[in-house]
N, C-alpha and C positions, 0 to 999 in steps of 0.2 A: 661633814654634812654640806649637802649642798645647798646654797641659794640662789633665788633669782633677781636679778636688778635689771630692769630694762630687757633687753635682749640678749645680755651676757651672762653666761652663767659660770659660776665659780664652785670649784669641788673643796673638800675637807682641808686640805692642805694649801686651800687659798690660791691655786693655780685657775690661771683662766683657759677655757676650750676653744681654741682658736681656730681649728677645722670647723667647728660647727657653726661659728659665726659666720667665717667665710663663705660657707655655703648658704645659709640664709642670706646674707647679702645678694650674693650672684641671683638667688630665686626672687629676691626682690626686683633687682634690674630687669630681669627677662619677664616679669610681668607689667612693669612698667613701659618696656618697649612695646609690648605686644598691644595695651592700651592704647599707645601714642599711635600705632600703626592703625588700627581699627578706627581711631578717631579721623585719620586723615585719608582713608579710603572712600571714594565716593560713589554714593549707591548707583547701581544701572539705570538709566531713563528710561521709561517706558511711555512712548507716545500714544496717547489716546485721542480717539476722535469724540466729538460731541455725542451723546448717546440720543439727543433729542432729534439730531438729524439722521437716525437709521443706522448710524454707523456702528461697528466692534471694535473692541481694542486689536490693534495691530501689533503691539510689541510684544507679543508671546513669542519666548526663547524656546527653540526646540533644545532637545538634548544632544548630545554627542554623537550619539549612536545614529540618528535621523540624518544627521550630515554628512555622514561617513561616505556614502554612494551617490551622493548628489552631484550633478554635473553643472549646477548652477554657479556664477560668479560669486564669489564669498566677500569680494571688497565692500559691500554694500551700497554699490553706484549703480548696479544692472537691473534690469526689467524683471530677472528671473527666468530669461530665456538659455537655452544651452549654449555653451561655450561653442563659436566658430560654426554657428548656424548647426549644429548636431554633428559637424564634420571631425570634431576634436576629439581624441581621445581613442582607447582601445575599447573594442565591444559595444559602440554604438552605431546606429543605423547609417549614418550619413547624410550629406545632403539631399533634399527632396530631387527627386530626378535623376541621381547619381548612378541610381542602377540601371539606366537606359545607355551609359556611356560604357560599361564594363562588360566582359564577356564572362558568362558563370559557367563554370563546369564543375560538376558534382562528382568527385574521382570515387565517392561510395558508390555510386549508382553502377548496377550489375551491369549495365548496358552501355557504362562508359568506356570507350575505346581510344586510349590515346594516341595511337599510330594513326588511326583513320583520321581523328580531329586534328593531326597535325598536318597530313599531307594536303589538304585542300582540296581533297575529292568530292565533298560534301557540298552540296548549295543546296540552300533554303529558298523554297517559295512560298507566297501565299497562297493559301488553301480556300478557295469560295464555297461554302457547301451548297448543292444543288437544290433549285428550288422547283417544286412540283407545279403543274398547272392549276391545281385546286388554291393552292397559297397564292398564286400569282393574280387568280380572281378576286381571292379574298382581300388583297391588298388594293387592287385595282378598283373594285367595284366602288368603294365610298368615294376614290377620287373621282371617278365620273359621274357619279349622280351628284357631287356637288359642284361639277362644271357644267352640268345640265341645269342648274339652277341659278349660276351666277355668268356662265359663259367667257369666264376669265381663260384663255389656253394660257398665260404665262404663269399662272399659279399652278395649274394642272401640270405644264411641264416640270417645274421645281418637285412637285410631289412625285412625279412618276421618276424622275432622274435620281431621288433620293431613296426610292422603296423598291423599283425594278433593277436588276442586275444588267451590265450589258449584255452578258451573252443570253439573255432570254428576252430582247427586244421583240424577237420575232413573234414569241408568245403573247407578248403584251398588244400588238395590234390585232391579233387574231383574238384574243377577249376581249379586245374594243370593240370589235365590230359584232362579235356574239352578244355582247351586252346591248348594242345599238340595234340589232334585230327586234330585240322584245320592246321596244319603245316605237314612239311615235316618229313620224317623217320628220318631225322638224328637230328631233333630237339625233335623227340620223343626219341631217345635214350639219349638226353642231359636230358629228363626229368626223365628218369629212373635212370641215374645216381644222379641226384638231390634228388630224393625221398630216394634212398638208402643213400645218403651223410645227410640228415636232420635226418635220424631215427639211433639212437633213441635220438638224442639230443633234436631237436624241434619237431618231431611229434613221437608217439607212434604205437605201433601193432593197438592199438584200434582205432586210427584214420584212418589208413590205410584199416583196415577191414570195418569200417562203411561207407568209401568214397567207396571203391568199390561195398558195398552193394546198395547205393543210385544210382551210376551209371548203376548197372545191372538192378536196377527196373525202372530207366528213359531211357531205351534201346530204346523204341518204338518213344521217341522225338528226340534222338540222331540219329537214322537212318535216318530222313528225311532231315538232314543237312548233314550226313556223312553215306554214303549206306554201307560202310564196317566196321561199328562203332563193332558189336560182334568181326569180328577178332582184330582189334586193340584192344579193350579192352581185350581180351582175352590173347594177346601180353601182355599189360602190367599185368596182373594177373600173368601170368606165371614168368615174368622176376620178379616181386616183391617176389616169392618165390624164385627162384633161390637166390636171394640177401638177403634173411634170413630177410626180413622185414614182412613178415605173413607167418605161418605156413603152410604146404600142407593140413592140415586138414581142412583148408578153404574151399576146392574145394566140401568135403564130405559135410559138415554142411550146405553149400550154396546151394547144389542142390536142397534139398527138400522143399524150400521156394518157388518155383515157378515152372510151369508147360510152362511157355511162352516159344515159339519155340527161339526167338533170345535168351534170357535169358541162355537158355539150350545150343544154338550154343556157346556162348563166353565161358562158363565152359567147355564144350568139348574140344573148342580149346586149352585153357590153359592145360587140362589134356593131349591131345596130344603132347604137345612140351615138358611136362615134362616127358613123358614115352619113349621118343623117346632114342636112344644108344648115352650115353654121352651127356643126354638132359640140365643137369645144365651147361655144359661149352658151349654148343653151342648155349644157351640161352644169352648169352654175344654178339652174333651178331644177335638177333631176329629182329633187325631193318635195319639189312646191313651192310656193311661197308664203305659207303658213309660219305662224309663230308671233310672239309677241317682241321679238327681237327685229321685225321687218318694220320698215318706215310707215308711217300713217297714211302717206299717199299713195304708197304700193298695196296697202291692203284696203284702202278706198276704192282704187282701180280695179281690184279684183272683185268687189262687190259689187261694183256697178256693172262689170262684163258678166258675173252671174244673173244680176236680172236681166240684163239683155238678151242672155243664151235661154232664160226662162220664157220670157215672151216669145220667143221664137218658137222652143219645144214643148212649153208647157209640162213639163218634165218634173213634177216636185222631188221625186226619189234623188234626181241627179243632182238640183238644186240642194238638197240636204247634204248629199256628199260633199260637193265643193265647200258649203258652209263649215262643216265639220272639219275638213281638211285645212281651212284657214286658221284653225286652232287658236281663235281669239274670242272665246265667248265672253269678255269683258267688254269688247267692243261691237257687239252684235246691234248696238242702238245705231250705229252708221249705217246699215243694213236697212233697218226702219226708214231711218231719216232719207236713205236713197231712193226708198220704193215710193214714200211718199211724193218727194218731189219729182219722180217720174212720172208717177201717176197725174199731178198735176199740169207738167208740160205736156203730156200726152193726150190730154183733155178728150179721152176714149173711152165711153162706158165699157168695153170689151178688155181694155186693157187693166181698169180699175178693178174689174171685176176679177180679173187674174192676180193682180199684186195683193187684191185683198184675201183671195183663197190660197197664196202663198203664206200670208202671214198668219192666217189661222192654222195651217197645217204645223207651220214654225212653233205657234203657241201649245198646240195640241201635243207637240212632241217634246214639249219644253226645250226646244232648241233655243230658242229664244223666251228668256223668261219675262216675268211680267214688270218687272223694275226695268229690263232693258226695252221692253216694248213703250213703255211709258216714258222712258228717257227719250227715244226717238221721236214720237210725237209732240213733247213738249220742246223739242229742239225746233222742229217745224214751226210750231205756234212762235217761238222768240224770233225767229228769223223771217216770218211772214212778211214783214213790211218791204225787207230787201228781195224776196221771192217776188213779191205782186209788180215790183218793177219789170220785171222779165216777163212774167204772167200776170197779164191785167185781170183776169178772172180767177186769181189765186183763191181767194176768200169762197167764193161760189163753189168751186171745185173740191176744196178743201172740206168744207159744210157738207157737200154731197158723199165724198170718200169718206169722213167719221160717221156719218149716219149708217152706210153700208156696212162698215166694220162694226159698230154697234149692235147691227141686226146679226151679225154673226156670233157676238157674244165674247170676244176676248180682249174688249176695252175695259179699263177700270174706270170707277165713277169720277176719279180724279180727274183722268183727261177729258172726260166730258164736262166736266163744270170749268174746266180751264179752257174751253175752245173760244178762241177770238171771235169777237162781231166786228162786222166792219163800221160801225159808228155811223155818225150822220153825213160822212163824206159822200158826194158822188163822185162813183167811178166810173159812169158814163153818162151820156147825154141823156136828156128826157126822151128823144125820139128813140131811143135803142133800147127801152124798157121791154118793149113789146118781143123784140129779137131774142133777149136774154132769158126772157119767159117761155118763148117756144122752143130755144135750145136746150133750157133744162128738162122741159116736158120729152124732147126727142130724146136725151141720154137718160 
């Protein structure tokens, strides 16, 4: 019968089971070793950021399967970028831009021919798609309209070089002139300046000549929208010759190409302009002298000449046409100012009557707005002390002229209220009072 005492077992005969004791001791040692190893192993440190700063734990360890195909560095010191900037390993895309340095040939392409690709008989060229005239006009029109607003030829040149291909620059000039024909003379002048500035950097002589030939051939269609197209086109041709964009022989060589009436009329117009005395110099004003880009002195001079011509001819319609041609509605107060000063300097009832009729006609046609009319009179009132130094009777004549204009009914109450008075200063001697009184009655 066996008994137990501690960890040793004894059978009936009193013998000890040694194998069993040995196995139990080995098992105890293994358990002790495993416990010691677990106590020595350090737990993996997980770095966490302060959650108050809006951060999230960054120590999450991915499983071995997610790292299997990763191309990132595994030493823990990298920034997570691909090794060798994407050029290392098999099956990767390679460095950015490396595709431009390699020649790619797809052997699986049914059109691939290994013999032809290796002989050197194939030459690759860049193909520029053909641009139609409608597409060119669609691209060019915003550029031209912006140029009409700011007058910056350099900016227009950069836009044209970016938008219009080199092989269609002749169509560019053609469309540019067609757009200008639909606008006023000041815009046509700006178009001539633009063509001159584009030559020879953006356009050449051949482009301009070919454009004029196409426009001359299409004159019959242009006349439907622009009745004076032959005259306008003749002005453009003459101005281009005066600016040395095309040679004078262009007229001689082109006249023989057609017997069309309008065709010949445009060339004859250009020939006449170039044959005038000092024609090349006068052609700089072939489109007139109007426009806000003109100097103030030049506009003032043109208004003065307009008034002088009106006093000679009394043609209100011609004066109206000339004033509209100046294209400066914001500067019409200068015409009012010049008319009043001219009336005071003339000291003539006939001229005062004519100038008053002219201002009345301009006011009725709203060619001169009430604001511009009032501003012109107030400018004279402010400068009256200086004007009276040259015109001693300036106050008397101005008073008479304002009364006449008031009777015509185109002056505002503000002008009449601000009419200056002579004050208490004597402008003439006491013996001349009767002379002035009789002079005022005669007029």
